[in-house]
C-alpha positions in Angstrom: -78.3 84.1 63.5 -81.1 86.4 62.4 -79.9 90.0 62.7 -82.3 92.5 64.2 -84.6 89.7 65.3 -86.8 89.0 68.3 -87.3 85.8 70.4 -90.0 83.5 69.2 -92.4 82.3 71.9 -93.5 78.7 71.9 -96.6 78.0 69.8 -96.0 80.8 67.3 -98.1 79.7 64.3 -95.9 80.7 61.4 -92.9 78.7 62.7 -94.6 75.5 63.8 -93.1 73.6 60.8 -89.5 74.8 61.5 -86.8 72.2 62.4 -83.3 72.2 63.7 -80.9 70.0 61.8 -78.0 68.7 64.0 -74.9 67.1 62.7 -74.1 65.8 66.1 -76.7 64.4 68.4 -75.3 63.1 71.7 -77.4 64.8 74.3 -76.7 66.9 76.3 -74.3 68.0 73.5 -75.6 68.6 69.9 -74.5 70.9 67.1 -77.1 72.8 65.1 -76.0 73.3 61.4 -79.1 74.4 59.5 -82.8 75.0 59.7 -85.4 73.1 57.7 -89.2 72.8 57.5 -91.5 69.9 57.7 -93.4 69.6 54.4 -95.2 66.3 55.1 -95.3 63.9 58.0 -92.1 62.2 56.8 -90.2 64.8 54.7 -88.2 67.9 55.6 -87.2 70.7 53.1 -83.8 72.4 53.5 -80.8 73.7 51.6 -78.5 71.4 49.7 -75.4 73.3 50.8 -76.0 72.2 54.4 -74.5 68.9 53.3 -71.5 70.1 51.2 -68.7 69.6 53.7 -70.0 66.9 56.0 -67.4 65.0 57.9 -69.6 62.4 59.7 -72.2 59.9 58.4 -75.7 61.2 57.9 -76.9 58.4 60.2 -75.4 60.3 63.1 -77.4 63.5 62.3 -80.8 64.3 63.9 -83.8 66.5 63.2 -85.4 68.3 66.1 -89.0 69.5 65.7 -91.3 71.4 68.0 -88.6 73.3 69.9 -88.2 77.1 70.0 -85.0 76.9 72.0 -82.2 74.6 70.9 -81.7 73.0 74.3 -85.4 72.3 74.8 -86.8 68.8 75.4 -90.0 67.4 76.7 -93.4 66.3 75.3 -93.7 69.0 72.6 -90.3 68.1 71.0 -89.8 65.2 68.5 -86.4 63.9 67.4 -86.0 61.9 64.2 -83.1 60.4 62.3 -82.5 60.8 58.6 -83.5 57.8 56.5 -82.5 59.4 53.1 -81.0 62.6 51.9 -82.0 63.8 48.4 -80.1 66.8 47.0 -81.4 68.5 43.9 -79.8 66.7 40.9 -78.8 70.0 39.4 -77.3 71.6 42.5 -74.1 73.5 41.8 -71.9 74.0 44.9 -70.2 77.4 45.2 -72.6 79.1 42.8 -75.5 77.6 44.9 -77.8 77.0 41.9 -80.7 74.7 42.8 -79.8 74.9 46.5 -82.6 72.6 47.8 -82.7 69.2 49.4 -85.2 66.9 51.0 -84.7 64.7 54.0 -86.8 61.6 54.5 -87.3 61.0 58.2 -86.9 57.5 59.8 -90.5 57.7 61.2 -93.5 59.9 60.5 -94.1 62.9 62.8 -97.5 63.4 64.4 -98.7 67.0 63.9 -99.9 69.1 66.8 -99.9 72.7 67.9 -96.1 72.9 68.2 -95.4 70.8 65.0 -97.2 71.6 61.7 -96.4 71.2 58.1 -95.4 74.3 56.0 -97.7 75.5 53.2 -95.8 75.6 49.9 -97.2 77.8 47.2 -98.3 76.0 44.0 -98.3 77.6 40.6 -101.6 79.5 41.2 -100.4 81.5 44.2 -99.5 85.1 43.4 -96.3 85.2 45.5 -95.3 88.7 44.4 -98.5 90.1 46.0 -97.9 88.6 49.5 -97.0 90.9 52.3 -95.9 90.5 56.0 -92.8 88.4 55.3 -90.6 87.0 58.0 -87.4 84.9 58.4 -86.5 82.8 61.3 -83.5 80.8 62.5 -81.1 79.9 65.4 -77.8 80.7 63.7 -74.4 79.0 64.4 -74.8 77.5 67.9 -73.2 74.6 69.7 -75.9 73.5 72.1 -75.5 72.8 75.7 -78.8 71.9 77.3 -79.2 75.3 79.0 -82.1 76.2 76.7 -81.1 79.8 76.1 -80.7 79.6 72.3 -84.1 80.8 71.3 -85.4 80.9 67.8 -85.1 84.4 66.3 -87.6 86.0 63.9 -87.4 89.2 61.9 -89.8 91.0 59.5 -88.2 91.5 56.1 -89.0 93.1 52.8 -89.1 90.9 49.7 -87.2 92.6 46.9 -88.3 92.2 43.3 -85.9 90.0 41.4 -85.2 92.6 38.7 -84.2 95.2 41.3 -82.3 92.6 43.3 -80.3 91.7 40.2 -79.5 95.3 39.2 -76.1 96.8 39.1 -76.1 98.4 42.6 -77.6 95.2 44.2 -76.6 91.6 43.5 -75.7 92.2 39.9 -76.0 89.2 37.7 -76.3 86.6 40.5 -80.1 86.4 40.7 -82.2 83.9 38.7 -85.9 82.9 38.4 -85.3 80.2 41.1 -84.3 82.9 43.7 -86.2 85.1 46.1 -84.4 88.2 47.7 -85.5 89.4 51.1 -84.1 91.6 53.9 -82.9 95.2 54.3 -80.1 97.0 56.1 -79.8 95.8 59.7 -82.4 93.0 59.3 -82.0 89.6 57.7 -80.5 86.1 58.0 -77.0 85.2 58.7 -74.8 82.1 58.6 -76.5 79.2 60.4 -80.0 80.1 59.2 -79.4 78.2 55.9 -82.2 75.9 55.0 -84.7 77.8 57.1 -87.9 79.4 55.9 -88.9 82.7 54.4 -92.6 83.0 55.0 -95.3 85.5 53.9 -98.9 85.9 55.1 -101.8 85.1 52.8 -103.8 88.1 51.8 -107.2 86.8 52.8 -106.5 84.2 55.4 -104.2 84.5 58.4 -101.9 81.6 57.5 -98.4 81.8 56.1 -96.9 80.5 52.8 -93.3 79.4 52.9 -92.0 81.2 49.8 -88.2 80.5 50.2 -85.5 78.3 51.7 -82.6 80.4 52.9 -79.6 79.9 50.6 -76.9 82.6 50.7 -76.0 86.2 51.3 -73.2 88.8 51.0 -72.2 89.6 54.6 -75.0 89.9 57.1 -78.0 92.3 56.7 -76.1 94.9 54.7 -77.9 97.6 52.6 -78.7 96.5 49.0 -77.4 93.0 49.9 -80.6 91.1 50.8 -80.4 87.4 51.7 -81.1 85.1 48.8 -83.5 82.1 49.2 -84.5 79.3 46.8 -88.0 79.8 45.6 -90.4 77.1 46.8 -92.8 77.9 44.1 -90.1 77.4 41.4 -89.2 74.0 43.0 -92.8 73.1 43.9 -93.1 70.3 41.3 -89.6 68.9 42.1 -90.6 68.8 45.8 -93.9 67.0 45.1 -92.3 64.5 42.6 -89.3 63.7 44.8 -91.5 63.0 47.9 -93.6 60.6 45.6 
């Protein structure tokens, strides 16, 4: 879950691309394992480690889009199956290097107010200058269709990689492909893996997705920010893989 977060109301713009990845989809029972974001009508971006220890075929999994609570159904919500899972070819389990994956959906999704594609920063975007950064997620939840498990969001501070990699922080574990964000009492926790870290554009009101939540030491501890995979670093891989 997101620690120190608040409920997200339906139609909140920054999160319209967020998806819930379920490893079991037998309504009314389903099991949320990770977050993800829609990056085109047919592709979802998430973390590779979400698929490390899977025990059932990916054909039984489902992607739920347009919902802010996990038990939600109705006209705003779309469910898709996974046609193809592509894990980064240099992903290293355990060390979580290159912790990104793309899911091709079985059918394209029609965008609307509750379902939008995320904006990924290309090479020209000055990510270090972005402010107003947020994380969101549902956390570890087994879903019964009561509709109470509401998406949580929290404002976080992006920490410069040099500081994040220093001796008192996450010494030696941070690379160019990482983004660190969080602060004591606020940040992502288990179950928010694969979900987005977004920051607001300086001039326009929209949000860039700058990270895919990857790992952390404990939950929301001081000098232990959550670590995300940098979408700018993987921008070309994402574009090329989607074709």
